[in-house]
N, C-alpha and C positions, 0 to 999 in steps of 0.2 A: 634424214629423210626430216622436213620441218615439220613440226605439229599443227601446221596452217597452210590451206591452201586456196588459192583462187583460181578458177580456170573460167576462160570465155571460150563461144563460139560464135560467128557470124553467120546467118544464115537467111537469105531473102529479104536482107536490109535488118535484120533484128538480131539483138546480141543475147545471146542466152548465159546465165553467170550461174556457177557452182561454188559455194563458199563450204569449205571442209576445217574442221578443228577439233585436236585430240585434248581433251580435258581431264583429270582427275574428277573422280566422285566423291562426295561427301562423304564422312566417317572414317576417313583415313585407312582403309582397308586394303589399300594397295590396287582398286579397281578403276579403269579409266575406260572413257565412254568416247566416240566417234561421232560428232554432230556435224550435219549438212543441209545445208539450206540450197534453194535450187528455184530459180525464176527468171523474169526478162531483167535485164541491166536496168537500173534505174527505176525500179519498182520495188514494191513490196517482196519478197519468198514466196511464191505459190505453193513452195512443200518443204518441210524440214523435220529431218529423218533422223533416229539416232541408233547405232549399232553398239551392241555389248549386253554386259558390260564385259572388258576384258582385264586379265591379270598381269598389268602393268605396261608403259606406254609403249615399250617396244614392239609387243604384238598388235596393238591399236596402230603403230607406225607402218607394221607391214601391211594391215588391211588398207590403211591410208595409201600406200605405195599402189597397189593391187588396182583400187581404184580409178588412181590416177593414170596408170598406163592404160587402163580400158576407156576409160575416158578421152585418152591422147589419142588413141586409133581412132575415136568418133569425129575426130578433129578439135577437141578443145584445145587450147593454149594458154598458159600461164599469164596470170594478169598481174600487170606490176601495179595496177590502181588499189588505192587502199582498200581494206573489207569494209562492206557498208550493211552486213548484216550482222554485226557483233553482236549486237544486243538480241536479235532474234535469237542466236544460238544461247545466249548466256540466259536468256527466260526460258529456254527449251531443259537448259542443265539443271536449272531450278526447280521448274518441274518434276525433272527425274529424280533429282536427289529427294524431293517432298514424296514422292511414290515410295523411293526406296525407304525412307525414314518410317512412312506410316505403316509399309510391309515388315520391317525389323521392329513394331511394334513400340514406334516413338509416340508420347503422348505426354500432356504436360497436365499436371493435376491441378494446377491454377493459370490459364491461359490467361495471357494479356489482353483487355480489353480494347 
């Protein structure tokens, strides 16, 4: 199973798009997350969600596989176009990594100005 997936569905002349990506979380603890962005194709995503953390990429891949199967049953098809929301997913990963860093007590005694 690939670690990224792009699916689209045409309905009533509109194309709905879902992009998913599996990425490691910062800290090298073996934790991975599944990031998904959804919205109308050619526009900004209307929703960005994350699931996890998962212990290892194989667990996250199995969740992504289940999601892809469910979406295929709803009429979504694999899209061969380039992913357009990679930066949105990267920003969400940075936000998650920042939250985890604060939760684990990460702080700087002299933060840079």
